[in-house]
C-alpha positions as CSV (number, residue, x, y, z in Angstrom):
1,M,-4.5,17.6,-17.8
2,T,-2.4,15.9,-20.4
3,T,-0.7,12.7,-19.3
4,H,2.0,10.5,-20.6
5,D,4.3,8.0,-19.0
6,I,6.0,11.0,-17.4
7,D,4.4,14.4,-18.2
8,P,6.8,17.2,-17.5
9,A,3.8,19.6,-17.3
10,T,2.3,17.9,-14.3
11,A,5.2,16.0,-12.7
12,P,6.7,17.6,-9.7
13,A,9.5,20.0,-10.5
14,P,13.0,18.7,-9.5
15,P,14.3,20.8,-6.7
16,A,17.7,22.2,-6.7
17,T,18.6,20.1,-3.7
18,R,18.2,16.8,-5.6
19,A,21.3,17.1,-7.8
20,G,24.1,15.6,-5.8
21,G,22.4,16.2,-2.5
22,S,23.1,13.6,0.2
23,Y,20.4,14.7,2.6
24,K,17.8,12.8,0.5
25,W,19.1,9.6,2.0
26,V,18.4,11.0,5.5
27,V,14.9,11.8,4.2
28,L,14.5,8.3,2.9
29,S,15.6,6.9,6.3
30,V,13.1,9.1,8.0
31,A,10.3,8.0,5.7
32,V,11.2,4.3,6.2
33,T,11.2,4.9,10.0
34,A,7.8,6.5,9.9
35,L,6.3,3.7,7.9
36,T,8.0,1.0,10.1
37,T,6.9,2.6,13.4
38,G,3.4,3.2,12.0
39,S,3.2,-0.4,10.9
40,V,3.9,-1.6,14.4
41,L,0.6,0.0,15.3
42,Y,-1.3,-0.7,12.1
43,S,-0.2,-4.4,11.6
44,G,0.0,-5.0,15.4
45,V,-3.8,-4.8,15.6
46,S,-4.1,-8.2,13.9
47,V,-1.4,-9.6,16.1
48,L,-3.4,-8.6,19.2
49,M,-6.8,-9.9,18.1
50,P,-6.4,-13.4,19.8
51,F,-5.8,-11.6,23.1
52,W,-8.9,-9.4,22.7
53,K,-10.9,-12.5,21.6
54,D,-10.0,-14.2,25.0
55,T,-10.4,-11.1,27.1
56,F,-13.8,-10.0,25.8
57,H,-15.0,-13.5,25.1
58,L,-15.6,-12.9,21.4
59,S,-16.3,-15.1,18.4
60,A,-13.6,-15.2,15.7
61,A,-15.7,-13.1,13.4
62,T,-16.3,-10.4,16.0
63,A,-12.6,-10.3,16.9
64,A,-11.8,-9.8,13.3
65,L,-13.7,-6.5,13.4
66,A,-10.5,-5.0,14.8
67,A,-8.7,-5.6,11.5
68,T,-11.7,-4.1,9.7
69,A,-11.6,-1.0,11.9
70,I,-7.9,-0.3,11.4
71,Q,-8.3,-0.8,7.6
72,A,-11.3,1.4,7.5
73,G,-9.6,4.2,9.3
74,P,-7.4,5.4,6.4
75,I,-10.4,5.1,4.0
76,T,-12.2,7.7,6.1
77,S,-9.3,10.1,6.4
78,M,-6.8,9.8,3.6
79,L,-8.4,12.2,1.1
80,I,-8.7,15.0,3.8
81,I,-5.1,14.3,5.1
82,G,-3.7,14.3,1.5
83,R,-5.3,17.7,1.0
84,A,-3.7,19.0,4.2
85,I,-0.3,17.7,3.1
86,D,-0.6,19.6,-0.2
87,R,-1.6,22.8,1.6
88,Y,0.7,22.7,4.6
89,G,3.5,20.3,3.7
90,E,4.2,16.8,4.9
91,R,6.5,17.5,7.8
92,W,4.0,18.6,10.4
93,V,0.9,16.8,9.0
94,V,2.7,13.4,9.2
95,S,4.5,14.1,12.5
96,L,1.4,15.4,14.3
97,T,-0.9,12.7,13.1
98,M,1.6,10.0,14.1
99,I,1.9,11.6,17.6
100,A,-1.9,11.7,17.8
101,M,-2.1,8.1,16.7
102,G,0.2,7.2,19.6
103,I,-1.8,9.3,22.1
104,T,-5.0,7.5,20.9
105,A,-3.3,4.2,21.6
106,F,-2.5,5.4,25.2
107,I,-6.1,6.4,25.8
108,A,-7.4,3.1,24.4
109,A,-5.1,1.2,26.7
110,A,-6.2,3.3,29.7
111,V,-9.9,3.5,29.2
112,G,-11.0,0.8,26.8
113,P,-13.7,-0.8,29.0
114,S,-15.4,-2.8,26.3
115,Y,-14.7,-4.1,22.8
116,P,-17.0,-1.6,21.0
117,V,-15.2,1.3,22.6
118,L,-11.8,-0.3,21.8
119,L,-13.0,-0.6,18.1
120,L,-13.7,3.1,18.0
121,F,-10.2,3.9,19.2
122,I,-8.8,1.5,16.7
123,L,-10.7,3.3,13.9
124,V,-9.4,6.6,15.0
125,M,-5.8,5.2,15.1
126,G,-6.3,4.0,11.5
127,A,-7.5,7.4,10.5
128,F,-4.4,9.1,11.8
129,Y,-2.3,6.4,10.1
130,G,-3.6,7.6,6.8
131,S,-1.0,10.4,6.7
132,I,2.0,8.1,6.5
133,L,1.5,6.7,3.0
134,P,0.8,9.9,1.0
135,G,3.2,11.9,3.2
136,G,6.1,9.5,2.7
137,Q,5.5,9.3,-1.0
138,R,5.3,13.1,-1.3
139,A,8.7,13.2,0.4
140,I,10.2,10.8,-2.2
141,T,8.9,12.9,-5.1
142,R,10.3,16.1,-3.6
143,W,13.8,14.8,-2.9
144,F,14.6,12.1,-5.4
145,E,15.3,12.5,-9.1
146,P,12.9,10.4,-11.4
147,S,15.6,7.8,-12.1
148,L,15.8,7.0,-8.3
149,Q,12.2,7.4,-7.3
150,G,11.2,3.8,-8.0
151,M,14.1,2.4,-5.9
152,A,13.5,4.9,-3.1
153,T,9.8,4.1,-3.0
154,G,10.5,0.4,-2.9
155,I,13.0,0.9,0.0
156,R,10.4,3.0,1.8
157,Q,7.7,0.4,1.3
158,S,9.9,-2.2,2.9
159,G,9.1,-0.5,6.2
160,L,5.6,-2.0,6.2
161,P,6.6,-5.7,6.4
162,V,9.5,-4.8,8.8
163,G,7.1,-3.1,11.1
164,A,4.7,-6.0,10.9
165,S,7.6,-8.4,11.7
166,L,8.5,-6.3,14.8
167,A,4.9,-6.3,15.9
168,G,4.7,-10.1,15.5
169,A,8.0,-10.6,17.4
170,I,7.4,-8.2,20.3
171,L,3.6,-7.7,21.0
172,P,2.4,-11.3,21.6
173,A,5.1,-11.9,24.3
174,L,4.4,-8.6,25.9
175,A,0.6,-9.2,25.9
176,L,1.1,-12.7,27.3
177,H,3.2,-11.5,30.3
178,H,1.9,-8.0,31.0
179,G,-1.6,-7.9,29.3
180,W,-2.8,-6.5,26.0
181,R,-2.9,-3.0,27.4
182,A,0.9,-3.0,27.8
183,A,1.2,-4.1,24.2
184,V,-1.0,-1.2,23.0
185,V,1.0,1.3,25.1
186,V,4.2,0.0,23.2
187,Q,2.3,0.6,19.9
188,G,1.6,4.1,21.1
189,V,5.2,4.7,22.0
190,A,6.2,3.5,18.5
191,G,3.8,5.9,16.8
192,I,5.0,8.9,18.9
193,I,8.7,8.0,18.3
194,G,8.1,7.9,14.6
195,G,6.3,11.3,14.6
196,I,9.1,12.9,16.6
197,I,11.8,11.6,14.3
198,F,9.9,12.8,11.2
199,A,9.4,16.3,12.7
200,T,13.1,16.5,13.8
201,F,14.9,15.3,10.7
202,Y,12.6,15.9,7.8
203,R,13.4,18.9,5.7
204,K,11.4,20.3,2.8
205,A,13.2,20.3,-0.5
206,G,13.2,23.4,-2.6
207,D,10.5,22.6,-5.1
208,N,7.7,24.6,-3.5
209,T,5.0,22.4,-5.1
210,A,3.0,22.3,-1.9
211,G,2.0,24.9,0.6
212,T,-0.5,27.6,1.2
213,R,0.8,29.8,-1.5
214,K,-0.1,27.4,-4.3
215,P,-3.5,27.6,-5.9
216,S,-5.6,24.5,-5.3
217,L,-8.7,22.9,-6.7
218,K,-11.5,21.8,-4.5
219,L,-11.2,18.1,-3.7
220,R,-14.3,17.2,-5.7
221,R,-13.1,19.2,-8.7
222,L,-9.7,17.5,-8.5
223,I,-11.2,14.0,-8.4
224,A,-13.5,14.9,-11.3
225,D,-10.6,16.1,-13.4
226,L,-8.6,13.0,-12.6
227,V,-11.3,10.4,-13.5
228,K,-12.1,12.5,-16.6
229,D,-8.6,11.9,-18.0
230,R,-8.5,8.6,-20.0
231,L,-5.0,7.6,-19.1
232,V,-5.4,8.4,-15.4
233,R,-8.7,6.4,-15.3
234,S,-6.9,3.5,-17.0
235,L,-4.1,3.7,-14.5
236,L,-6.5,3.7,-11.5
237,L,-8.3,0.7,-12.9
238,S,-4.9,-1.1,-13.2
239,G,-4.3,-0.3,-9.6
240,L,-7.6,-1.7,-8.6
241,A,-6.9,-5.0,-10.5
242,L,-3.5,-5.3,-8.9
243,A,-4.8,-4.5,-5.4
244,A,-7.4,-7.3,-5.9
245,F,-4.6,-9.6,-7.0
246,Q,-2.5,-8.8,-3.9
247,Y,-5.1,-9.1,-1.2
248,V,-6.9,-12.1,-2.7
249,F,-3.6,-14.0,-2.9
250,S,-2.6,-12.9,0.6
251,A,-5.9,-13.9,2.1
252,Q,-6.6,-17.1,0.2
253,I,-3.3,-18.8,-0.5
254,L,-3.0,-20.5,2.9
255,I,-6.6,-21.7,2.7
256,F,-6.0,-22.9,-0.8
257,L,-2.8,-24.7,0.1
258,T,-4.1,-26.5,3.2
259,G,-7.8,-27.0,2.3
260,Y,-7.6,-27.7,-1.4
261,L,-4.1,-29.1,-1.9
262,H,-4.0,-30.8,1.5
263,I,-0.5,-29.4,2.3
264,P,0.3,-29.5,6.1
265,I,-0.1,-26.1,7.7
266,V,3.6,-25.8,8.7
267,T,4.7,-26.4,5.1
268,A,2.0,-24.0,3.8
269,G,3.3,-21.5,6.3
270,F,6.8,-21.8,4.8
271,M,5.4,-21.3,1.3
272,Y,3.6,-18.2,2.5
273,A,6.8,-16.9,4.1
274,V,8.7,-17.5,0.8
275,A,6.0,-15.5,-1.0
276,Q,6.3,-12.6,1.4
277,A,10.1,-12.6,1.2
278,A,9.9,-12.5,-2.6
279,G,7.4,-9.7,-2.3
280,I,9.9,-7.6,-0.2
281,G,12.5,-8.1,-3.0
282,G,9.9,-7.2,-5.6
283,R,9.0,-4.0,-3.9
284,I,12.6,-2.8,-4.3
285,G,13.6,-4.6,-7.4
286,L,10.6,-4.3,-9.9
287,A,10.5,-0.5,-9.7
288,W,14.3,-0.3,-10.0
289,L,14.3,-2.6,-13.0
290,S,11.7,-0.5,-14.7
291,D,13.6,2.7,-14.1
292,R,16.9,1.0,-15.2
293,F,15.7,-0.6,-18.4
294,W,12.6,1.4,-19.3
295,P,13.3,4.9,-17.9
296,G,10.2,7.1,-18.0
297,K,7.9,4.3,-19.1
298,R,6.4,2.9,-16.0
299,M,3.0,2.6,-17.7
300,R,4.6,0.0,-20.0
301,S,6.1,-1.7,-17.0
302,L,2.7,-1.9,-15.3
303,K,1.0,-3.2,-18.4
304,W,3.5,-6.1,-18.7
305,L,3.3,-6.7,-14.9
306,L,-0.4,-7.2,-15.3
307,A,0.0,-9.5,-18.2
308,V,2.7,-11.6,-16.6
309,S,0.8,-11.8,-13.3
310,A,-2.1,-13.5,-15.1
311,L,0.2,-16.5,-15.9
312,P,1.0,-17.8,-12.4
313,V,-2.5,-17.2,-11.3
314,A,-3.8,-19.4,-14.1
315,A,-1.1,-22.0,-13.2
316,L,-2.7,-22.4,-9.8
317,T,-5.6,-24.2,-11.6
318,L,-3.2,-26.9,-12.7
319,L,-2.2,-27.8,-9.1
320,G,-3.7,-30.8,-7.3
321,P,-3.1,-32.7,-4.0
322,G,-0.3,-34.7,-5.6
323,S,1.5,-31.8,-7.3
324,P,5.3,-31.5,-6.5
325,R,6.0,-29.3,-3.5
326,V,8.8,-27.5,-5.4
327,L,6.1,-26.4,-7.9
328,G,4.1,-24.9,-5.1
329,Y,7.1,-23.1,-3.7
330,G,8.0,-21.7,-7.1
331,L,4.5,-20.4,-7.8
332,C,4.3,-18.9,-4.3
333,A,7.6,-17.1,-4.8
334,L,6.5,-15.8,-8.2
335,L,3.1,-14.8,-7.0
336,G,4.6,-13.0,-4.0
337,L,7.1,-11.2,-6.1
338,L,4.4,-9.8,-8.4
339,S,1.4,-9.4,-6.0
340,V,3.5,-7.4,-3.5
341,G,6.1,-5.9,-5.8
342,W,3.8,-3.9,-8.0
343,Y,3.0,-1.2,-5.5
344,P,6.0,1.1,-5.5
345,L,5.9,1.2,-9.3
346,Y,2.3,2.2,-9.2
347,L,2.7,4.9,-6.5
348,V,5.6,6.6,-8.4
349,Q,3.5,6.6,-11.6
350,I,0.5,8.1,-9.7
351,A,2.9,10.8,-8.4
352,D,4.2,11.4,-11.9
353,I,0.8,12.2,-13.4
354,A,-0.5,14.2,-10.5
355,P,-0.9,18.0,-10.7
356,G,2.1,19.6,-9.0
357,H,0.0,21.3,-6.4
358,A,-2.0,18.2,-5.5
359,V,0.4,15.3,-5.5
360,A,-0.5,14.1,-2.0
361,S,-4.2,14.5,-2.7
362,T,-3.9,12.4,-5.9
363,I,-1.9,9.7,-4.1
364,S,-4.5,9.7,-1.3
365,F,-7.3,9.2,-3.8
366,A,-5.6,6.3,-5.5
367,I,-4.7,4.6,-2.2
368,T,-8.3,5.1,-0.9
369,L,-9.6,3.3,-3.9
370,N,-7.1,0.5,-3.4
371,Q,-8.0,0.2,0.3
372,I,-11.7,-0.3,-0.6
373,I,-10.7,-3.1,-2.9
374,A,-8.4,-4.5,-0.2
375,A,-11.3,-4.7,2.2
376,A,-13.9,-6.0,-0.2
377,M,-12.2,-8.5,-2.5
378,P,-11.0,-11.2,-0.1
379,P,-14.5,-12.0,1.3
380,L,-16.1,-11.7,-2.2
381,F,-13.5,-14.1,-3.6
382,G,-14.2,-16.4,-0.7
383,V,-17.9,-16.4,-1.6
384,L,-17.1,-17.1,-5.2
385,V,-14.9,-20.0,-4.2
386,G,-17.8,-21.4,-2.2
387,V,-20.1,-21.2,-5.2
388,T,-17.9,-22.2,-8.1
389,G,-14.7,-23.7,-6.6
390,Y,-11.1,-22.6,-6.9
391,T,-10.6,-23.4,-10.5
392,A,-13.2,-21.0,-11.8
393,S,-12.3,-18.4,-9.2
394,W,-8.6,-18.3,-10.1
395,L,-9.5,-18.2,-13.8
396,L,-11.7,-15.2,-13.2
397,L,-8.9,-13.4,-11.5
398,T,-6.7,-14.3,-14.4
399,A,-9.2,-12.8,-16.8
400,V,-9.4,-9.6,-14.7
401,L,-5.6,-9.1,-14.9
402,A,-5.4,-9.9,-18.6
403,V,-8.3,-7.6,-19.6
404,T,-6.9,-4.8,-17.5
405,A,-3.5,-5.2,-19.2
406,V,-5.2,-5.0,-22.6
407,Q,-7.2,-1.9,-21.7
408,L,-4.1,-0.2,-20.4
409,H,-2.3,-1.0,-23.7
410,R,-5.2,0.3,-25.7
411,T,-5.4,3.5,-23.7
412,Q,-1.7,4.1,-24.2
413,I,-2.1,3.7,-28.0
414,L,-5.1,6.0,-28.1
415,T,-3.5,8.6,-25.9
416,S,-0.3,8.6,-27.9
417,R,-2.2,8.9,-31.2
418,H,-4.2,11.8,-29.8
419,T,-1.1,13.6,-28.6
420,K,0.6,13.2,-32.1
421,E,-2.5,14.5,-33.8
422,H,-2.7,17.5,-31.4
423,R,1.0,18.3,-32.1
424,A,0.5,18.0,-35.8
C-alpha cells in the first residue's frame, strides 16, 4: 500500500451522490445525533459515579472503576465492529448496536444487584458504543467530498461534548429525585432513539466500498500491512502522541491549577470550561482550515499541529502561584483548542490512507490504539508528577510532541523521495 497525504489508489472512491447532493447534510445530522445520544450513555457513566459511590458504599477509587469499564468496552470490541461495518455496512451495524446498548442499560437498571454486576453491564454498554465512532466516520467518507470531510468530521465530533453536557444537565437531577436506576433507563432510551434514527434516515451512498461483495483481508493481515507501511506507522505514532496530550491535559489541568498554582477551584473550573469551549471550536475549525488552505495535505497540518502544541505545554512550566490569571486563561484556551481540536483532522487522514474495502477496520484500529493511550497515560503522568514534579513532567510531554513532529516530517521526506525514485 503506497500512501501520500491523499492517495487516490487507497482513498474511498467519491460516489456519484456526493456531487451537489443535499442528502449528505441529512446523513451528517444523523451521524451527529448518533454520537450525541451515544455520548449521553458513554459520558453519563462518569456523571452517575457519585450516586453509585453512595448507594454501594464505595471508595472513590472503586467508584472510578465505572469510568474504566465504559472506556475499556470499545477497546474490546472496536476492531471486530469495524470489520463488521466494512463487510455489512454501517447502517445496520451502528443502529443495532446502539439499540443493544440501550437494552443493556435497561437490564442494568432492572437487575443490577451489586456493583460488580453493574460494572459488567457498563463494560458491555461500552463495547456496543464502539460502533458509533468508526461507523459515523465511515458515513462521512462515503457522502462528503474530500474538501468538506474535515469540516463534516468536526461537526460530527461536536456531538460528543454536546451529549456529555446533556448528561450532566439531566442525569444528576433525575438520579437525585428518582434514583440512579431511572437515570440509567433514560440513558438506555437515548441509545435506542439514536439507533432508530440512524436506521431510519441513513442511506448508503453509491461508492460500494463496503459490503460482502468486496474482497477483504483477515484482520491480522490488515493490521500487519498497516504497521508495515512507514507513513501509516508514523501517522499512528502521531495519533498516540496527540492522544496522550489530550487526555493528560484533560485529567491533570484542574489538579495543576488548584494544587500547584493555588487557583481557587471555581476559577480553575472556569479556566477548564474555556479550554473545552475552545476545543469544540478547534474540532470544527482546525480541520476546515487545513482543507481550506492546505487542501490534500493533512499530514503537513498534523506535523505543524504537533510542533505548535509543544509550545503552550512548555509554557506551563513558566507559571507560578503569582502568575497573572489572564495568562492562565490564555494558555488553557490555546491548549484546549489544540488538545481537543486535532482529532477530526487525524480521523479524516486515517480514512484517506485506509484501503477502500477496510476503511472502518482501519479507523477502528487507530481509535483502539488511542483508547489504550487514553486509559494509560493520565495515571502514568500522575505517577511521573509525584516523582519529578510538574516542571519535568510538562517538559517530557513537550519533548514527546516535538520529537513526534520531527519523525513525521522525516517520514514525509523519505516517502516523497522514495515515490519520486520509483516513478523515475
